[in-house]
N, CA, C, O and the ligand as a Tripos MOL2 file, in Angstrom:
@<TRIPOS>MOLECULE
protein
  237   235    60     0     0
PROTEIN
NO_CHARGES

@<TRIPOS>ATOM
      1 N          -4.8830   22.9160  -12.1260 N.3       1 MET1
      2 CA         -4.5460   21.8440  -11.1850 C.3       1 MET1
      3 C          -3.0660   21.9030  -10.7940 C.2       1 MET1
      4 O          -2.1940   22.1550  -11.6260 O.2       1 MET1
      5 N          -2.8210   21.6720   -9.5610 N.am      2 LEU2
      6 CA         -1.4540   21.7160   -9.0600 C.3       2 LEU2
      7 C          -0.7200   20.4240   -9.4120 C.2       2 LEU2
      8 O          -1.2110   19.3170   -9.1870 O.2       2 LEU2
      9 N           0.4600   20.6080   -9.9660 N.am      3 LYS3
     10 CA          1.2590   19.4300  -10.3190 C.3       3 LYS3
     11 C           2.0320   18.9480   -9.1080 C.2       3 LYS3
     12 O           2.6380   19.7430   -8.3900 O.2       3 LYS3
     13 N           2.0100   17.6760   -8.8880 N.am      4 GLN4
     14 CA          2.7630   17.1070   -7.7730 C.3       4 GLN4
     15 C           3.5880   15.9390   -8.2740 C.2       4 GLN4
     16 O           3.2290   15.2790   -9.2500 O.2       4 GLN4
     17 N           4.6930   15.6920   -7.6000 N.am      5 ILE5
     18 CA          5.5520   14.5670   -7.9890 C.3       5 ILE5
     19 C           5.3410   13.4390   -6.9760 C.2       5 ILE5
     20 O           5.4210   13.6540   -5.7660 O.2       5 ILE5
     21 N           5.0820   12.2810   -7.4680 N.am      6 CYS6
     22 CA          4.9060   11.1300   -6.5910 C.3       6 CYS6
     23 C           6.2860   10.6110   -6.1630 C.2       6 CYS6
     24 O           7.1210   10.3270   -7.0210 O.2       6 CYS6
     25 N           6.5430   10.4820   -4.8560 N.am      7 PRO7
     26 CA          7.8670   10.0200   -4.4040 C.3       7 PRO7
     27 C           8.0970    8.5310   -4.6880 C.2       7 PRO7
     28 O           9.2310    8.0570   -4.6210 O.2       7 PRO7
     29 N           7.0510    7.8110   -4.9960 N.am      8 LYS8
     30 CA          7.1510    6.3730   -5.2200 C.3       8 LYS8
     31 C           7.5710    6.0500   -6.6500 C.2       8 LYS8
     32 O           8.4210    5.1890   -6.8760 O.2       8 LYS8
     33 N           6.9680    6.7470   -7.6140 N.am      9 CYS9
     34 CA          7.2890    6.4580   -9.0190 C.3       9 CYS9
     35 C           7.9430    7.6460   -9.7180 C.2       9 CYS9
     36 O           8.3140    7.5460  -10.8880 O.2       9 CYS9
     37 N           8.0890    8.7800   -9.0060 N.am     10 ASN10
     38 CA          8.7040    9.9890   -9.5420 C.3      10 ASN10
     39 C           7.9860   10.5510  -10.7570 C.2      10 ASN10
     40 O           8.5980   11.2280  -11.5830 O.2      10 ASN10
     41 N           6.6970   10.2750  -10.8710 N.am     11 LYS11
     42 CA          5.9310   10.8080  -11.9870 C.3      11 LYS11
     43 C           5.0680   11.9540  -11.5020 C.2      11 LYS11
     44 O           4.6490   12.0080  -10.3460 O.2      11 LYS11
     45 N           4.8100   12.8930  -12.4520 N.am     12 GLU12
     46 CA          3.9350   14.0130  -12.1280 C.3      12 GLU12
     47 C           2.4870   13.5630  -12.1860 C.2      12 GLU12
     48 O           2.1010   12.7600  -13.0350 O.2      12 GLU12
     49 N           1.6930   14.0950  -11.2670 N.am     13 TYR13
     50 CA          0.2680   13.8130  -11.3250 C.3      13 TYR13
     51 C          -0.5010   15.0370  -10.8840 C.2      13 TYR13
     52 O          -0.0030   15.8390  -10.0940 O.2      13 TYR13
     53 N          -1.6940   15.1820  -11.3830 N.am     14 THR14
     54 CA         -2.5020   16.3570  -11.0420 C.3      14 THR14
     55 C          -3.7850   15.9570  -10.3220 C.2      14 THR14
     56 O          -4.4970   16.8160   -9.8020 O.2      14 THR14
     57 N          -4.0800   14.6830  -10.2900 N.am     15 SER15
     58 CA         -5.3100   14.2620   -9.6250 C.3      15 SER15
     59 C          -5.1100   14.2350   -8.1140 C.2      15 SER15
     60 O          -4.0080   14.4490   -7.6090 O.2      15 SER15
     61 N          -6.1890   13.9690   -7.4170 N.am     16 ARG16
     62 CA         -6.1570   13.9560   -5.9640 C.3      16 ARG16
     63 C          -5.1690   12.8980   -5.4740 C.2      16 ARG16
     64 O          -5.2420   11.7460   -5.9010 O.2      16 ARG16
     65 N          -4.2490   13.2700   -4.5860 N.am     17 PRO17
     66 CA         -3.2460   12.2970   -4.1480 C.3      17 PRO17
     67 C          -3.8290   11.2290   -3.2130 C.2      17 PRO17
     68 O          -4.8600   11.4280   -2.5700 O.2      17 PRO17
     69 N          -3.1480   10.1190   -3.1650 N.am     18 ALA18
     70 CA         -3.4790    9.0860   -2.1860 C.3      18 ALA18
     71 C          -2.4680    9.2160   -1.0550 C.2      18 ALA18
     72 O          -1.3710    9.7340   -1.2620 O.2      18 ALA18
     73 N          -2.8220    8.7580    0.1170 N.am     19 ILE19
     74 CA         -1.8940    8.8170    1.2470 C.3      19 ILE19
     75 C          -1.2230    7.4550    1.3870 C.2      19 ILE19
     76 O          -1.8800    6.4150    1.4390 O.2      19 ILE19
     77 N           0.0990    7.4950    1.4460 N.am     20 SER20
     78 CA          0.8490    6.2430    1.5490 C.3      20 SER20
     79 C           0.5620    5.5290    2.8630 C.2      20 SER20
     80 O           0.4430    6.1590    3.9140 O.2      20 SER20
     81 N           0.4510    4.2060    2.7890 N.am     21 ARG21
     82 CA          0.2060    3.4170    3.9900 C.3      21 ARG21
     83 C           1.4730    3.2290    4.8150 C.2      21 ARG21
     84 O           1.4260    2.7680    5.9550 O.2      21 ARG21
     85 N           2.5970    3.5900    4.2250 N.am     22 ILE22
     86 CA          3.8680    3.3630    4.9250 C.3      22 ILE22
     87 C           3.9730    4.2720    6.1480 C.2      22 ILE22
     88 O           4.3150    3.8140    7.2390 O.2      22 ILE22
     89 N           3.6750    5.5720    5.9650 N.am     23 ASP23
     90 CA          3.7440    6.4710    7.1220 C.3      23 ASP23
     91 C           2.4440    7.2510    7.3410 C.2      23 ASP23
     92 O           2.3620    8.0810    8.2470 O.2      23 ASP23
     93 N           1.4370    6.9870    6.5190 N.am     24 ASN24
     94 CA          0.1340    7.6550    6.6270 C.3      24 ASN24
     95 C           0.1640    9.1610    6.4320 C.2      24 ASN24
     96 O          -0.7690    9.8460    6.8520 O.2      24 ASN24
     97 N           1.2160    9.7040    5.8020 N.am     25 LYS25
     98 CA          1.2170   11.1290    5.5070 C.3      25 LYS25
     99 C           1.8420   11.4680    4.1620 C.2      25 LYS25
    100 O           1.5850   12.5440    3.6220 O.2      25 LYS25
    101 N           2.6450   10.5880    3.6150 N.am     26 THR26
    102 CA          3.2560   10.8560    2.3230 C.3      26 THR26
    103 C           2.2050   10.8170    1.2280 C.2      26 THR26
    104 O           1.4160    9.8760    1.1420 O.2      26 THR26
    105 N           2.2000   11.8610    0.3820 N.am     27 ARG27
    106 CA          1.2440   11.8970   -0.7170 C.3      27 ARG27
    107 C           1.8290   11.1880   -1.9200 C.2      27 ARG27
    108 O           2.9210   11.5290   -2.3750 O.2      27 ARG27
    109 N           1.1350   10.2370   -2.4210 N.am     28 ILE28
    110 CA          1.5620    9.5140   -3.6050 C.3      28 ILE28
    111 C           0.4730    9.5950   -4.6560 C.2      28 ILE28
    112 O          -0.6560    9.9830   -4.3550 O.2      28 ILE28
    113 N           0.8060    9.2280   -5.8950 N.am     29 CYS29
    114 CA         -0.1970    9.3250   -6.9530 C.3      29 CYS29
    115 C          -1.2450    8.2270   -6.7670 C.2      29 CYS29
    116 O          -0.9800    7.2170   -6.1150 O.2      29 CYS29
    117 N          -2.4400    8.4270   -7.3420 N.am     30 PRO30
    118 CA         -3.5090    7.4300   -7.1460 C.3      30 PRO30
    119 C          -3.1010    6.0330   -7.6120 C.2      30 PRO30
    120 O          -3.5080    5.0390   -7.0090 O.2      30 PRO30
    121 N          -2.3060    5.9460   -8.6750 N.am     31 ALA31
    122 CA         -1.8820    4.6310   -9.1690 C.3      31 ALA31
    123 C          -1.0450    3.9150   -8.1120 C.2      31 ALA31
    124 O          -1.2480    2.7260   -7.8650 O.2      31 ALA31
    125 N          -0.1110    4.6220   -7.4900 N.am     32 CYS32
    126 CA          0.7080    4.0170   -6.4360 C.3      32 CYS32
    127 C          -0.1430    3.7140   -5.2080 C.2      32 CYS32
    128 O           0.1330    2.7660   -4.4730 O.2      32 CYS32
    129 N          -1.1650    4.5150   -4.9930 N.am     33 GLY33
    130 CA         -2.0900    4.2440   -3.8950 C.3      33 GLY33
    131 C          -2.7600    2.8960   -4.0820 C.2      33 GLY33
    132 O          -2.9370    2.1400   -3.1270 O.2      33 GLY33
    133 N          -3.1340    2.6000   -5.3310 N.am     34 VAL34
    134 CA         -3.7570    1.3070   -5.6480 C.3      34 VAL34
    135 C          -2.7390    0.1860   -5.4250 C.2      34 VAL34
    136 O          -3.0680   -0.8540   -4.8530 O.2      34 VAL34
    137 N          -1.5160    0.4030   -5.8760 N.am     35 ILE35
    138 CA         -0.4610   -0.6080   -5.7010 C.3      35 ILE35
    139 C          -0.2570   -0.8980   -4.2170 C.2      35 ILE35
    140 O          -0.1720   -2.0570   -3.8110 O.2      35 ILE35
    141 N          -0.1810    0.1480   -3.4180 N.am     36 GLU36
    142 CA          0.0210   -0.0610   -1.9750 C.3      36 GLU36
    143 C          -1.1500   -0.7890   -1.3450 C.2      36 GLU36
    144 O          -0.9680   -1.6050   -0.4410 O.2      36 GLU36
    145 N          -2.3460   -0.4980   -1.8170 N.am     37 ALA37
    146 CA         -3.5300   -1.1730   -1.2800 C.3      37 ALA37
    147 C          -3.4640   -2.6690   -1.5950 C.2      37 ALA37
    148 O          -3.7660   -3.5100   -0.7480 O.2      37 ALA37
    149 N          -3.0620   -2.9820   -2.8290 N.am     38 ILE38
    150 CA         -2.9600   -4.3970   -3.2260 C.3      38 ILE38
    151 C          -1.8600   -5.0790   -2.4190 C.2      38 ILE38
    152 O          -2.0430   -6.1890   -1.9190 O.2      38 ILE38
    153 N          -0.7110   -4.4030   -2.2960 N.am     39 GLU39
    154 CA          0.3960   -4.9650   -1.5060 C.3      39 GLU39
    155 C          -0.0510   -5.2390   -0.0720 C.2      39 GLU39
    156 O           0.3220   -6.2410    0.5380 O.2      39 GLU39
    157 N          -0.8410   -4.3390    0.4320 N.am     40 ASN40
    158 CA         -1.3330   -4.4650    1.8010 C.3      40 ASN40
    159 C          -2.2360   -5.6970    1.9580 C.2      40 ASN40
    160 O          -2.1580   -6.4220    2.9500 O.2      40 ASN40
    161 N          -3.0880   -5.9110    0.9570 N.am     41 ILE41
    162 CA         -3.9810   -7.0790    0.9860 C.3      41 ILE41
    163 C          -3.1580   -8.3630    0.9080 C.2      41 ILE41
    164 O          -3.4060   -9.3140    1.6480 O.2      41 ILE41
    165 N          -2.1640   -8.3830   -0.0080 N.am     42 ILE42
    166 CA         -1.3090   -9.5670   -0.1590 C.3      42 ILE42
    167 C          -0.5870   -9.8500    1.1520 C.2      42 ILE42
    168 O          -0.5250  -10.9920    1.6070 O.2      42 ILE42
    169 N          -0.0420   -8.7930    1.7510 N.am     43 GLU43
    170 CA          0.6910   -8.9540    3.0140 C.3      43 GLU43
    171 C          -0.2010   -9.5030    4.1210 C.2      43 GLU43
    172 O           0.2000  -10.4010    4.8610 O.2      43 GLU43
    173 N          -1.4080   -8.9630    4.2320 N.am     44 SER44
    174 CA         -2.2770   -9.4210    5.3150 C.3      44 SER44
    175 C          -2.7530  -10.8470    5.0450 C.2      44 SER44
    176 O          -2.9890  -11.6130    5.9790 O.2      44 SER44
    177 N          -2.8950  -11.2040    3.7570 N.am     45 ASN45
    178 CA         -3.2300  -12.5910    3.4210 C.3      45 ASN45
    179 C          -2.1160  -13.5250    3.8520 C.2      45 ASN45
    180 O          -2.3700  -14.5750    4.4410 O.2      45 ASN45
    181 N          -0.8900  -13.1440    3.5600 N.am     46 LYS46
    182 CA          0.2720  -13.9540    3.9410 C.3      46 LYS46
    183 C           0.3070  -14.1280    5.4470 C.2      46 LYS46
    184 O           0.5500  -15.2190    5.9620 O.2      46 LYS46
    185 N           0.0590  -13.0300    6.1380 N.am     47 ARG47
    186 CA          0.1100  -13.0780    7.5980 C.3      47 ARG47
    187 C          -0.9500  -14.0200    8.1550 C.2      47 ARG47
    188 O          -0.6730  -14.8040    9.0630 O.2      47 ARG47
    189 N          -2.1600  -13.9440    7.6130 N.am     48 SER48
    190 CA         -3.2190  -14.7810    8.1640 C.3      48 SER48
    191 C          -2.9740  -16.2470    7.8180 C.2      48 SER48
    192 O          -3.3330  -17.1330    8.5940 O.2      48 SER48
    193 N          -2.3630  -16.5130    6.6550 N.am     49 LYS49
    194 CA         -2.0260  -17.8900    6.2970 C.3      49 LYS49
    195 C          -1.0040  -18.4470    7.2710 C.2      49 LYS49
    196 O          -1.1290  -19.5740    7.7500 O.2      49 LYS49
    197 N           0.0020  -17.6450    7.5550 N.am     50 ARG50
    198 CA          1.0550  -18.0780    8.4810 C.3      50 ARG50
    199 C           0.4530  -18.3520    9.8610 C.2      50 ARG50
    200 O           0.8280  -19.3060   10.5420 O.2      50 ARG50
    201 N          -0.4660  -17.5130   10.2440 N.am     51 LYS51
    202 CA         -1.1140  -17.6520   11.5420 C.3      51 LYS51
    203 C          -1.8820  -18.9760   11.6140 C.2      51 LYS51
    204 O          -1.8120  -19.7010   12.6060 O.2      51 LYS51
    205 N          -2.6180  -19.2710   10.5320 N.am     52 LYS52
    206 CA         -3.3910  -20.5160   10.4940 C.3      52 LYS52
    207 C          -2.4760  -21.7210   10.5970 C.2      52 LYS52
    208 O          -2.7930  -22.7030   11.2680 O.2      52 LYS52
    209 N          -1.3340  -21.6350    9.9230 N.am     53 LYS53
    210 CA         -0.3600  -22.7170    9.9480 C.3      53 LYS53
    211 C           0.1240  -22.9350   11.3860 C.2      53 LYS53
    212 O           0.2230  -24.0650   11.8640 O.2      53 LYS53
    213 N           0.4110  -21.8500   12.0380 N.am     54 LEU54
    214 CA          0.8800  -21.9180   13.4380 C.3      54 LEU54
    215 C          -0.1900  -22.5180   14.3370 C.2      54 LEU54
    216 O           0.1010  -23.3450   15.2020 O.2      54 LEU54
    217 N          -1.4110  -22.0980   14.1280 N.am     55 VAL55
    218 CA         -2.5200  -22.6100   14.9320 C.3      55 VAL55
    219 C          -2.6050  -24.1260   14.7690 C.2      55 VAL55
    220 O          -2.8050  -24.8510   15.7430 O.2      55 VAL55
    221 N          -2.4500  -24.5970   13.5350 N.am     56 ARG56
    222 CA         -2.4840  -26.0530   13.3050 C.3      56 ARG56
    223 C          -1.3090  -26.7650   13.9590 C.2      56 ARG56
    224 O          -1.4360  -27.8820   14.4590 O.2      56 ARG56
    225 N          -0.1780  -26.1010   13.9450 N.am     57 LEU57
    226 CA          1.0250  -26.7130   14.5200 C.3      57 LEU57
    227 C           0.9260  -26.9280   16.0180 C.2      57 LEU57
    228 O           1.4190  -27.9290   16.5360 O.2      57 LEU57
    229 N           0.3030  -26.0090   16.7070 N.am     58 VAL58
    230 CA          0.2690  -26.1090   18.1710 C.3      58 VAL58
    231 C          -0.8780  -26.9510   18.6960 C.2      58 VAL58
    232 O          -0.9600  -27.2050   19.8980 O.2      58 VAL58
    233 N          -1.7830  -27.3960   17.7960 N.am     59 HIS59
    234 CA         -2.9150  -28.1900   18.2630 C.3      59 HIS59
    235 C          -2.7320  -29.6670   17.9870 C.2      59 HIS59
    236 O          -3.6030  -30.4700   18.3230 O.2      59 HIS59
    237 ZN          3.2720    7.0820   -8.1220 Zn       60 ZN60
@<TRIPOS>BOND
     1     1     2 1
     2     2     3 1
     3     3     4 2
     4     3     5 am
     5     5     6 1
     6     6     7 1
     7     7     8 2
     8     7     9 am
     9     9    10 1
    10    10    11 1
    11    11    12 2
    12    11    13 am
    13    13    14 1
    14    14    15 1
    15    15    16 2
    16    15    17 am
    17    17    18 1
    18    18    19 1
    19    19    20 2
    20    19    21 am
    21    21    22 1
    22    22    23 1
    23    23    24 2
    24    23    25 am
    25    25    26 1
    26    26    27 1
    27    27    28 2
    28    27    29 am
    29    29    30 1
    30    30    31 1
    31    31    32 2
    32    31    33 am
    33    33    34 1
    34    34    35 1
    35    35    36 2
    36    35    37 am
    37    37    38 1
    38    38    39 1
    39    39    40 2
    40    39    41 am
    41    41    42 1
    42    42    43 1
    43    43    44 2
    44    43    45 am
    45    45    46 1
    46    46    47 1
    47    47    48 2
    48    47    49 am
    49    49    50 1
    50    50    51 1
    51    51    52 2
    52    51    53 am
    53    53    54 1
    54    54    55 1
    55    55    56 2
    56    55    57 am
    57    57    58 1
    58    58    59 1
    59    59    60 2
    60    59    61 am
    61    61    62 1
    62    62    63 1
    63    63    64 2
    64    63    65 am
    65    65    66 1
    66    66    67 1
    67    67    68 2
    68    67    69 am
    69    69    70 1
    70    70    71 1
    71    71    72 2
    72    71    73 am
    73    73    74 1
    74    74    75 1
    75    75    76 2
    76    75    77 am
    77    77    78 1
    78    78    79 1
    79    79    80 2
    80    79    81 am
    81    81    82 1
    82    82    83 1
    83    83    84 2
    84    83    85 am
    85    85    86 1
    86    86    87 1
    87    87    88 2
    88    87    89 am
    89    89    90 1
    90    90    91 1
    91    91    92 2
    92    91    93 am
    93    93    94 1
    94    94    95 1
    95    95    96 2
    96    95    97 am
    97    97    98 1
    98    98    99 1
    99    99   100 2
   100    99   101 am
   101   101   102 1
   102   102   103 1
   103   103   104 2
   104   103   105 am
   105   105   106 1
   106   106   107 1
   107   107   108 2
   108   107   109 am
   109   109   110 1
   110   110   111 1
   111   111   112 2
   112   111   113 am
   113   113   114 1
   114   114   115 1
   115   115   116 2
   116   115   117 am
   117   117   118 1
   118   118   119 1
   119   119   120 2
   120   119   121 am
   121   121   122 1
   122   122   123 1
   123   123   124 2
   124   123   125 am
   125   125   126 1
   126   126   127 1
   127   127   128 2
   128   127   129 am
   129   129   130 1
   130   130   131 1
   131   131   132 2
   132   131   133 am
   133   133   134 1
   134   134   135 1
   135   135   136 2
   136   135   137 am
   137   137   138 1
   138   138   139 1
   139   139   140 2
   140   139   141 am
   141   141   142 1
   142   142   143 1
   143   143   144 2
   144   143   145 am
   145   145   146 1
   146   146   147 1
   147   147   148 2
   148   147   149 am
   149   149   150 1
   150   150   151 1
   151   151   152 2
   152   151   153 am
   153   153   154 1
   154   154   155 1
   155   155   156 2
   156   155   157 am
   157   157   158 1
   158   158   159 1
   159   159   160 2
   160   159   161 am
   161   161   162 1
   162   162   163 1
   163   163   164 2
   164   163   165 am
   165   165   166 1
   166   166   167 1
   167   167   168 2
   168   167   169 am
   169   169   170 1
   170   170   171 1
   171   171   172 2
   172   171   173 am
   173   173   174 1
   174   174   175 1
   175   175   176 2
   176   175   177 am
   177   177   178 1
   178   178   179 1
   179   179   180 2
   180   179   181 am
   181   181   182 1
   182   182   183 1
   183   183   184 2
   184   183   185 am
   185   185   186 1
   186   186   187 1
   187   187   188 2
   188   187   189 am
   189   189   190 1
   190   190   191 1
   191   191   192 2
   192   191   193 am
   193   193   194 1
   194   194   195 1
   195   195   196 2
   196   195   197 am
   197   197   198 1
   198   198   199 1
   199   199   200 2
   200   199   201 am
   201   201   202 1
   202   202   203 1
   203   203   204 2
   204   203   205 am
   205   205   206 1
   206   206   207 1
   207   207   208 2
   208   207   209 am
   209   209   210 1
   210   210   211 1
   211   211   212 2
   212   211   213 am
   213   213   214 1
   214   214   215 1
   215   215   216 2
   216   215   217 am
   217   217   218 1
   218   218   219 1
   219   219   220 2
   220   219   221 am
   221   221   222 1
   222   222   223 1
   223   223   224 2
   224   223   225 am
   225   225   226 1
   226   226   227 1
   227   227   228 2
   228   227   229 am
   229   229   230 1
   230   230   231 1
   231   231   232 2
   232   231   233 am
   233   233   234 1
   234   234   235 1
   235   235   236 2
@<TRIPOS>SUBSTRUCTURE
     1 MET1         2 RESIDUE 1 A MET
     2 LEU2         6 RESIDUE 1 A LEU
     3 LYS3        10 RESIDUE 1 A LYS
     4 GLN4        14 RESIDUE 1 A GLN
     5 ILE5        18 RESIDUE 1 A ILE
     6 CYS6        22 RESIDUE 1 A CYS
     7 PRO7        26 RESIDUE 1 A PRO
     8 LYS8        30 RESIDUE 1 A LYS
     9 CYS9        34 RESIDUE 1 A CYS
    10 ASN10       38 RESIDUE 1 A ASN
    11 LYS11       42 RESIDUE 1 A LYS
    12 GLU12       46 RESIDUE 1 A GLU
    13 TYR13       50 RESIDUE 1 A TYR
    14 THR14       54 RESIDUE 1 A THR
    15 SER15       58 RESIDUE 1 A SER
    16 ARG16       62 RESIDUE 1 A ARG
    17 PRO17       66 RESIDUE 1 A PRO
    18 ALA18       70 RESIDUE 1 A ALA
    19 ILE19       74 RESIDUE 1 A ILE
    20 SER20       78 RESIDUE 1 A SER
    21 ARG21       82 RESIDUE 1 A ARG
    22 ILE22       86 RESIDUE 1 A ILE
    23 ASP23       90 RESIDUE 1 A ASP
    24 ASN24       94 RESIDUE 1 A ASN
    25 LYS25       98 RESIDUE 1 A LYS
    26 THR26      102 RESIDUE 1 A THR
    27 ARG27      106 RESIDUE 1 A ARG
    28 ILE28      110 RESIDUE 1 A ILE
    29 CYS29      114 RESIDUE 1 A CYS
    30 PRO30      118 RESIDUE 1 A PRO
    31 ALA31      122 RESIDUE 1 A ALA
    32 CYS32      126 RESIDUE 1 A CYS
    33 GLY33      130 RESIDUE 1 A GLY
    34 VAL34      134 RESIDUE 1 A VAL
    35 ILE35      138 RESIDUE 1 A ILE
    36 GLU36      142 RESIDUE 1 A GLU
    37 ALA37      146 RESIDUE 1 A ALA
    38 ILE38      150 RESIDUE 1 A ILE
    39 GLU39      154 RESIDUE 1 A GLU
    40 ASN40      158 RESIDUE 1 A ASN
    41 ILE41      162 RESIDUE 1 A ILE
    42 ILE42      166 RESIDUE 1 A ILE
    43 GLU43      170 RESIDUE 1 A GLU
    44 SER44      174 RESIDUE 1 A SER
    45 ASN45      178 RESIDUE 1 A ASN
    46 LYS46      182 RESIDUE 1 A LYS
    47 ARG47      186 RESIDUE 1 A ARG
    48 SER48      190 RESIDUE 1 A SER
    49 LYS49      194 RESIDUE 1 A LYS
    50 ARG50      198 RESIDUE 1 A ARG
    51 LYS51      202 RESIDUE 1 A LYS
    52 LYS52      206 RESIDUE 1 A LYS
    53 LYS53      210 RESIDUE 1 A LYS
    54 LEU54      214 RESIDUE 1 A LEU
    55 VAL55      218 RESIDUE 1 A VAL
    56 ARG56      222 RESIDUE 1 A ARG
    57 LEU57      226 RESIDUE 1 A LEU
    58 VAL58      230 RESIDUE 1 A VAL
    59 HIS59      234 RESIDUE 1 A HIS
    60 ZN60       237 GROUP 0 **** ****
């Protein structure tokens, strides 16, 4: 297996890389891939909450 270094955590990994959501091409380790996925869900939740608040404000 080819060893790769994850640019996010600087750790070596040999499993199949995940693609970073930041630029859609950076290869990161699967663990960081999971972290980014969770961050993405949290961010989109925050965004939709803010949107709902705005919708209530203008009505
Ligand atoms: Zn990593």
